[in-house]
TIGUGU-894306 format. One record per residue: residue in three letters; y negated, z, x of N, C-alpha, C in turn. Coordinates in steps of 0.2 Angstrom, whole numbers, plus 5000, padded with zeros to 4 digits. Each point is the difference from the previous one (the first is absolute). Layout:
N
ALAYZXYZXYZX...
END
This chain:
411
UNK458551245363500649965001500049944996UNK500149945003499949944997500749974999UNK500149964994500749974999499949934998UNK500449965002499949934999500549994993UNK499749964995500349994994499949934998UNK500449974996499949934997499550014994UNK499649964999499549994995500450014993UNK500649974999500350014994500250074998UNK500150045005500250075000499450044998UNK499449985000499450054999500050034993UNK499850065001499850044994499450035000UNK499750024994499350025000500050075003UNK499550025003499950065003500150005007UNK500349945003500150005008499349985003UNK499850025006499549985003500149955005UNK499749944999500149945004499650005006UNK500350015006499750025006499849935004UNK500649965000499949945004500449944996UNK499849945002500249944997500449965005UNK500449954998500349955005499649955002UNK499350004999499549955002499350045001UNK499649975003499350035000499650014993UNK499750065000499750024993499549944998UNK499749975005499549954998500249944997UNK500749995000500349954997500250014993UNK499850064997500250024994499350024996UNK500150004993499450024996499850075001UNK500450055003499850075000499450015005UNK499650044997499450025004500150055005UNK500450054999500150065004500750005003UNK500050025006500750005003500350074999UNK500550004996500350064997499850024993UNK500550014996499850024993500750024996UNK499950044995500550034996500249944995UNK500649984999500249954995500050044994UNK499649974995500050034993499849954995UNK500149935001499849964995500549935001UNK500149984994500449935000499649945004UNK499450014999499649955004500150005007UNK499950065003500250015007500749985002UNK500550024996500749985002500149925000UNK499649964995500149934999499749975006UNK499450035003499749975006500450015006UNK500450065000500550015007500549964999UNK500349984994500649965000499849925001UNK499349994999499849935002499949995007UNK499850055004499850005006500550025006UNK500450054998500450035004500750004998UNK500550015006500750014998500250075001UNK499650035005500250075001499450045002UNK499950064999499450055002500350065003UNK499550045003500250075002499650054996UNK500450054997499750054996500050075004UNK499550034999499850075004500350064995UNK500550035002500350064997499550055000UNK499650015005499550064999499449994996UNK499949944997499449984996500349994993UNK500649984999500249984993500750024999UNK500349984995500750024998500549965004UNK500650025000500549965003500449964995UNK500449955002500349974994500550034997UNK500350065003500650044998499750054995UNK499350014999499750054995500249984993UNK500450034996500249984994499450004995UNK499450035001499549994996499649935000UNK500349965006499649945000500549944999UNK500450014995500649944999499649944998UNK500349955002499749934999500049994993UNK499449974998499949984993499650054996UNK499950065003499650054996499249985001UNK499650034995499349985000499750035007UNK499549965002499750035006499650064999UNK500050055004499550055000499650025006UNK499449994999499550005006500050085002UNK500150015007500050075002499250024999UNK500050064999499250034998500050085002UNK499350015000499950075001500150044994UNK500149974995500150034994500649974996UNK500350034995500649974997499749964993UNK499450004999499749974995500249925001UNK500149964995500149935000499349975002UNK500049945003499549965001499649984994UNK499350005001499749974994500249934997UNK500249975005500349934998500550004994UNK500450065000500550004995499750014993UNK499350014999499750004993499949934998UNK500149955004499949944997500649974996UNK499950004993500549984996500149934998UNK499449974999500049924998499649965005UNK500449955003499849965005499949934997UNK499449975003499849934998500049965007UNK500449955000500049955006499549955000UNK499550015005499549955001500249945004UNK499749944999500149945004499449985002UNK499949975006499449975003499949934996UNK499550004996499949944996499649955004UNK499650015005499649965004500050025007UNK499849955005499950025007499450035001UNK500050045006499450045001499449955001UNK500149945002499449955001499749984992UNK500550004996499849984993499750064997UNK500250065001499750064997499450025003UNK499849995006499450025003499350004996UNK499949944997499450004996499950054995UNK500650004996500050054994500050075003UNK500350025006499950065003499350025002UNK499749955003499350005002499650034994UNK500049964994499650014994500250074997UNK500650025000500250074998499750055004UNK500049995007499850055005499250004999UNK499749954999499250004999499950044994UNK500349984994499950044994500150085001UNK500550025004500250075001499450035004UNK499749975005499550025004499450014997UNK499849964995499450014996500150064995UNK500650004997500150064996500050075004UNK500350005006499950055004499350025002UNK499749965002499350015002499650034994UNK500149974994499750034994500250064999UNK500650025000500350074999499750055005UNK500049985006499750065005499250004999UNK499749954998499250004999499950044993UNK500449994995499950034994500250085001UNK500550025003500250075001499550035004UNK499849975005499450045005499450014995UNK499949964995499450004996500150044994UNK500750035000500150044994500249974994UNK500149935000500249974994500849994999UNK500249984995500850004998500349945004UNK500650005001500449955003500249954994UNK500049935002500149954995500749995000UNK500450034995500850005000500249934998UNK499749964995500349934999499949965006UNK499550005004499949965006500650015005UNK500150075001500550025004500749974999UNK500150014993500749974998500049935001UNK499549964999500049935000500149985008UNK499650045004500149985007500750015003UNK500350064999500650015001500549964998UNK500049984994500449954996500049935005UNK499449985001500049945004500350005007UNK500050065003500350015006500850015000UNK500250034995500750004998500349934999UNK499649964996500349944998500149965007UNK499550005005500149975006500650035004UNK500150065000500550035004500749984997UNK500050004993500649984997500249925002UNK499549975000500249925002500250005007UNK499650035005500250005007499650065004UNK500350055002499750065002499649995007UNK500349945004499750005006499349985000UNK499849964996499249984999499650065000UNK500150044995499650064999500050055006UNK500650005003500150055006499649975006UNK500049945000499649965006499350024999UNK499749994994499350024999499850075001UNK500550044998499950075001499950025008UNK500449975004500050015007499449975003UNK499749944997499449975003499450034998UNK499950034994499450024998499750065004UNK499450005003499750055004499350014999UNK499749964996499349995000499650054995UNK500450034995499850054996500050075003UNK499850054996500050075002500750025002UNK500150055004500750035001500450024994UNK499750034995500250034994500249944996UNK499549954999500249944996500649975002UNK500149985007500549975003500750044999UNK500050065001500550044999500350004993UNK499650014995500249994993500349944998UNK499749945002500349944999500749995004UNK500050025006500649995003500650054998UNK499950064998500450044997500349984994UNK499549974996500249974993500549945001UNK499949965005500449945001500750025002UNK500050055005500750025002500350044995UNK499750044996500450034994500349954996UNK499649954998500349954995500649965004UNK499949995006500549965004500750045001UNK499850065001500650055001500450014993UNK499750004995500350014994500449944997UNK499749945002500349934999500750005005UNK499950035006500650005004500650044997UNK499750064997500650054997500249974993UNK499749954998500249964994499850044993UNK499450045001499850034994499749964995UNK500050024994499849954994499249995001UNK499849944997499349985001499550054998UNK500150034995499550054998499950055005UNK500550025003500050055005499649985007UNK500149935001499649975005499250014999UNK499849994994499350014998499850075002UNK500450054997499850075001500050015007UNK500549995004500050015007499349975004UNK499849944998499449975002499450044999UNK500050034994499450044998500050075004UNK500650025001500150075004499649985007UNK500349955003499849985007499249995000UNK499749974995499349985000499650064998UNK500250054997499650054997500150075003UNK500550015004500350075002499550035004UNK499549975004499650025004499250004998UNK499949994993499349994998499750065000UNK500350065001499750075001499650015006UNK500249955005499650005006499249994999UNK499949974994499249994999499750064999UNK500450054999499750074999500050045006UNK500249985005500150035007499549975005UNK499550055003499549975005500349955005UNK499749955000500249955005500150015007UNK499550055002500050025007500750035002UNK500350044995500750035001500549955001UNK500049944996500549954999500049965007UNK499450005003500049955006499950045006UNK500150075000499950045006500649985005UNK499850005006500549985006500350075002UNK499650055000500350065003500450044995UNK500550045003500450044995499550044994UNK500350004994499750044995500150075000UNK499550044998500150074999500450014994UNK500350064999500450024995499649994993UNK499350015000499649994995499949934998UNK499949965005499949934999500649974998UNK500650025003500749974997500150014993UNK499850064998500150024992499649964996UNK499349985003499749964996500249934999UNK500249975006500449945000500649994996UNK500450055000500650004996499850014992UNK499550024999499750014993500049934996UNK500049955004499949934997500649994995UNK500650025001500650004996499850024993UNK499750065000499950044993499449964997UNK499549975004499549964997500349944997UNK500449975003500349934997500350014994UNK500450065000500450024993499550014995UNK499550045001499450014995499749944998UNK499849955004499749944998500449964996UNK500650005001500549954996500250034994UNK500050075000500150034993499449994995UNK499550005003499349994996499949924998UNK500449965002499949934999500549974995UNK499749984994500449984995500349935001UNK500549984998500349935000500449995006UNK500250065004500549995006500650034998UNK500649985003500750034998499950085000UNK500350034996500050074999500350035006UNK500549975003500350035006499750005006UNK499549955000499649985007499750075003UNK499650044997499750055003500550055004UNK500650024997500550045004500349965006UNK500149944999500349965005499549995006UNK499350004999499549995005500050075004UNK500250054998500050075003500650015005UNK500449945001500750025004499949975007UNK499649955002500149975006499950045006UNK499850065000500050045006500650055000UNK500450004995500650054999500549975006UNK500450045002500649985005500650034998UNK500549965002500750014999500350085001UNK499750025006500350075001499450064998UNK499649984996499650054996499450025005UNK499849965005499550015005499349974998UNK500049964994499449964998499650054996UNK499549964997499550044995499849954995UNK499850034994499750064999500550054997UNK500649984998500450044996500650035005UNK500249975005500550015004500749984997UNK500049954996500649984998500549975004UNK500650004998500649995005500449944997UNK500349965004500549954998500049974993UNK500450014996500049974993499450034995UNK499750055002499450024996499549955001UNK499949975005499549945001500149944996UNK500649994999500249944996500049935003UNK500249954998500049945002499349975002UNK499650004995499349975001499650035005UNK500150075000499650055004500349995008UNK500650005000500349985007499849945003UNK500049944996499849945002499350005002UNK499650034996499350015002499850035006UNK500450065002499950035006500249965006UNK500549964999500349965006499549945001UNK499849974995499649945000499350025003UNK499750054997499450035002500050015008UNK500550035002500150025008500049935004UNK500549964998500049945003499449965001UNK499649994994499449975000499550045004UNK500050065000499550045005500149995007UNK500750005002500149995007499849935003UNK500149954995499849935002499349984999UNK499650054998499249995000499750045005UNK499449985003499750045005499750064996UNK500150065003499850064997499550035005UNK499550054997499550025005500250045006UNK500650025000500350045005500649975004UNK500149934998500649975003500049934998UNK500249965005500149925000500549994995UNK500049944997500549974995500749995005UNK500550014997500749995003500249934998UNK500449975004500449944998500550024994UNK500149964996500550024994500750035002UNK500249965006500750035002499950075002UNK499550025004499950075002499950054994UNK499749974995499950044994500650014996UNK500449955000500650004996500550065004UNK500050005007500350045004499950074999UNK499450024999499750064998500350034993UNK500049954995500250024994500850015000UNK500349965004500850015001500150075003UNK499650025005500150065003499850064995UNK499749984995499850064995500550004994UNK500649965000500450004995500350085000UNK500250024994500350064998499550065002UNK499449995002499550055001499449984996UNK499649965003499449974996500249964994UNK500549965001500249954994500750004998UNK500249974994500749994998500349955004UNK500550025003500449955005500149934997UNK500449994995500249944997499449964998UNK499450034998499449974998499749975006UNK500050045006499749975006500449945002UNK500650005000500549945002499849944996UNK499950014993499949954996499349975001UNK499550045002499349985001500049965007UNK500450025004500149965007500349934998UNK500550004996500349944998499549954996UNK499650044996499549964997499449975004UNK499750045004499649985005500249955005UNK500650015003500349965005499850025006UNK500449985006499950025006499449965003UNK499849944998499449985002499649984993UNK499650054998499749994993499549945000UNK499949984994499549954998499450035002UNK499649965004499350015003500150035007UNK500650025002500050035007499849945005UNK499750035005499849965006500650015005UNK500249945003500650005004499949955006UNK500450025005500049965006500649975001UNK500049935001500649975000500349995008UNK500649985000500350005007499649945004UNK499749964997499649955003499350025003UNK499850064998499450045002499549994995UNK500149954995499549994995500050064994UNK499550004997499850054995500049974994UNK500450044995500049974993499950064994UNK500049984994500050044995500549994995UNK500450054998500649994996499749994993UNK500249944997499849984994500450004994UNK500750015002500550004994500650045003UNK500450034996500650045002500649955000UNK500550025003500649964999500650064999UNK500250004993500350064998500750015002UNK500349945003500749995002499950015008UNK499649975003499950015008499450035001UNK500050075000499450045001499649995006UNK500449985005499749995007499749935001UNK500049964994499749935001499649984994UNK499450045000499649984994499649945002UNK499549984995499649945001499450025003UNK499749975005499550025004499449945001UNK499450024999499449965002499850015007UNK500149965005499750005007499349995000UNK499650055002499349995000499750005006UNK500350035006499850005006500549965005UNK499849975006500449975004500250065005UNK500449985005500350055005499450035004UNK499549965001499450025004499450044996UNK500250014994499550044995499549954997UNK500149945001499549954996500249984993UNK499549994996500249984993500549944999UNK500550014996500449944999499749964994UNK499949945001499749964995500349925000UNK500349994995500250044994500550055001UNK500050044996500550055001500749984998UNK500550035004500749985000500450044995UNK500349984995500450044996500849995002UNK500350065001500650005003500550044995UNK500549974998500550034995500650025005UNK500050075003500450025005500849994998UNK500150004993500750004998500249935001UNK499649955001500249935002500149995007UNK500050055004500050005007499649945004UNK499350004998499649955004500150025007UNK499849955004500150005007499350005004UNK499950055005499450005004500149965006UNK500649985002500249945004500649984998UNK500349965004500749964999500650054999UNK500050055002500550055000499950074997UNK499450025000499850074997499750004994UNK500350034995499650014993499550055000UNK499449994996499650054999500250074998UNK499850055002500250074998499450055000UNK500050044996499550065000500150045006UNK499650025005500150045006499850074997UNK499450014997499850074998499549994995UNK499850064996499550004996499450035003UNK499449994998499450025004499650044995UNK499650055003499650054997499449964997UNK499850024993499449974998499450015004UNK499749955001499449995004500150005007UNK500749995003500149995007499949935002UNK499949964996499849935001499349984997UNK499549985003499449984997500049944997UNK500250014994500049944995499950034993UNK499649964995499950034994500649964995UNK500550044999500649974996499749974994UNK499550044997499949984992499749935000UNK499849975005499749934999500549954999UNK500650015000500649964999500250004993UNK499850054996500350024994499550024994UNK499550025002499550034995499449944998
END
């Protein structure tokens, strides 16, 4: 049963089923959601005068437990509070420079980290020790860049494809972890720790036979157990490496745990996984889905985010998923998009206020030919494709669906 209500009457816990305008004219990524944050409420008040709530999927306004002004409580498969509630001290970050200005520094940081990663994997495969000081230095340089402007590092993470799969994944996960921590307003020292978790949590794969990691066919139970053993190997390597944060080994063992206890190796649930472990699992899954895998093609970021959204309260902590989607954006930096003009572009910067209108570099014309020079469109400024029609994004495209080397524009 649906009920029309004024936006001013809304209370936390109701399910927003319909708006008084098309969903595409709002920053909301998904059609239908439970109202559980002041941020959602502020957006609704900005864009709508009335909405429709679904009484079968959420609370009614008459429910006394949902009085206006009470703290939002996300519905959950468990009564445990979200891991987000463990964040006590927040730091507000401001973008110090534009993405264009930050790109050279981001490139330098990326190159430094790639060299360190290559050295790490080569050393470990040869039975040598991990160089902790170089790891710290590399992560610090990436964190410095993300703090100044996260879009530059995110763009390079999406463009980089020339290294080995494990190398690319470690770099991408590290960048996403730092960026997500920045979005959650975690203190600077915690951003560095998150970056190290992302960079090193899979180093145990150097002790797993490569033929199992790249196998296209389903793994046998024995092979699956060997592949899953990489978590324990990562923990062991980090424990035996002096100079790293003491909490790092334990954190590196959490990225395959799941909210409902279905993960491994310990089968931890909900709050037992903790904030950093929950973030690591979410980010690792997103990065895996958007990379080509031996058994599956890479997904468009929007499709990957939809999978994460559908996994809230089972695979992942619901509020954390919602915050990650807000962090990455409806059209993530580095996403390949088709415009309503038929042209193809790359999202190069977010618009935190108008999520549906990021900054886009047009690289192919409507016939699929190279755009030279490339056209930069700030969709928030309503640039026109003709006298009457503004440019808009029509859809996101799967990685590899268009034959173009995106890295040539930024690397």
